[in-house]
C-alpha positions in Angstrom: 0.3 0.1 0.0 1.3 3.2 -1.5 1.5 6.2 1.5 0.9 9.9 0.6 2.8 12.2 2.7 0.5 14.9 4.4 1.4 17.9 3.7 3.5 20.0 6.3 1.1 22.3 8.2 1.4 26.2 7.0 2.9 28.6 9.6 0.3 31.0 11.2 1.1 34.7 10.3 1.4 36.6 13.8 -0.8 39.7 13.5 0.9 42.4 15.3 -0.7 45.5 15.7 -0.4 48.3 13.3 0.4 52.0 14.3 -0.8 54.1 11.4 0.3 57.6 11.9 -1.2 60.4 9.4 -0.3 63.8 8.8 -2.8 66.2 6.8 -0.5 68.5 4.6 -2.9 70.4 3.5 -6.7 71.5 3.3 -7.9 72.8 0.0 -10.9 75.0 0.0 -12.2 74.2 -3.2 -12.1 71.3 -5.9 -13.1 67.5 -4.8 -9.4 67.1 -3.1 -9.8 67.9 0.3 -6.4 67.3 1.6 -3.2 65.8 1.0 -1.9 63.1 3.6 1.2 61.0 4.4 0.8 58.3 6.3 3.4 56.1 8.5 3.2 52.3 9.2 4.8 51.2 12.8 7.6 53.6 11.5 8.9 51.5 8.8 7.3 52.5 6.2 5.9 55.8 4.7 3.2 56.2 1.8 3.1 59.9 0.5 0.4 60.9 -1.9 -2.6 60.1 0.0 -5.8 62.0 -0.7 -9.0 62.9 1.7 -11.7 63.2 -1.3 -14.9 64.7 -1.5 -17.5 61.7 -3.1 -21.2 61.7 -3.3 -21.4 59.6 0.0 -18.9 62.0 1.9 -14.9 62.2 2.2 -13.2 59.2 0.9 -9.4 57.9 0.8 -7.5 58.1 -2.3 -4.5 56.1 -2.4 -1.3 57.0 -5.0 -1.9 55.8 -8.5 -0.6 55.7 -11.8 -3.3 55.7 -15.2 -3.0 52.6 -17.1 -4.7 51.3 -19.9 -7.7 50.2 -17.8 -7.9 53.2 -15.3 -6.2 54.0 -12.6 -4.3 51.6 -10.9 -3.3 51.8 -7.2 0.3 52.0 -6.4 0.1 50.6 -3.1 -3.1 49.5 -1.0 -4.2 47.7 2.4 -4.3 43.5 1.8 -6.4 42.9 4.3 -10.2 44.1 4.8 -10.0 45.1 8.2 -6.1 47.0 7.4 -8.2 48.6 4.6 -10.8 49.9 7.4 -8.2 50.8 10.2 -6.0 52.6 7.4 -8.5 55.0 5.7 -10.4 55.3 8.9 -6.9 56.8 10.4 -7.0 59.0 7.6 -10.3 60.4 7.7 -9.8 60.6 11.8 -6.9 62.8 11.0 -8.4 65.1 8.6 -11.5 65.7 11.0 -9.1 66.3 14.0 -7.1 68.7 11.2 -10.5 70.6 10.4 -11.5 71.2 14.2 -8.1 72.8 14.5 -8.3 75.1 11.8 -9.7 78.3 13.3 -7.3 78.0 15.9 -4.5 77.9 13.1 -5.9 80.3 11.3 -5.8 82.7 14.2 -2.6 81.7 14.7 -1.4 83.0 11.3 -3.0 86.0 10.8 -6.0 84.5 9.3 -4.1 83.0 5.9 -5.7 79.8 4.6 -4.2 76.9 5.0 -3.1 76.9 1.3 -1.6 80.6 1.0 2.1 81.1 0.7 3.2 83.6 3.3 3.1 87.2 2.1 6.5 88.2 1.1 8.2 90.5 3.4 9.6 93.8 2.1 13.1 95.0 3.2 14.9 98.1 2.6 
């Protein structure tokens, strides 16, 4: 009788907690893009070019992408449903936090908008 080998057990990957740090770089007052952000994952991997976009169902997170023959393709993306949700929620939370701090920042900047460059200084 021929004995078939039993497959070796597949090692389980340990799921480590993911620290998602989001920095909102700029807020936009007009157009579909509401904010530009960068995301740092566990202090080991950075994602630049993340955008918060105004959609028909409210703000959503747009990942960095490129245009291919079949439309736009994300350059990087969360691989699991759970991390997708965690990543997008962290970005949206940071966006909401920056909106609540906007009046305070505008006061500190003398009423200038967040996108406006500082006024040039006149030297004599």
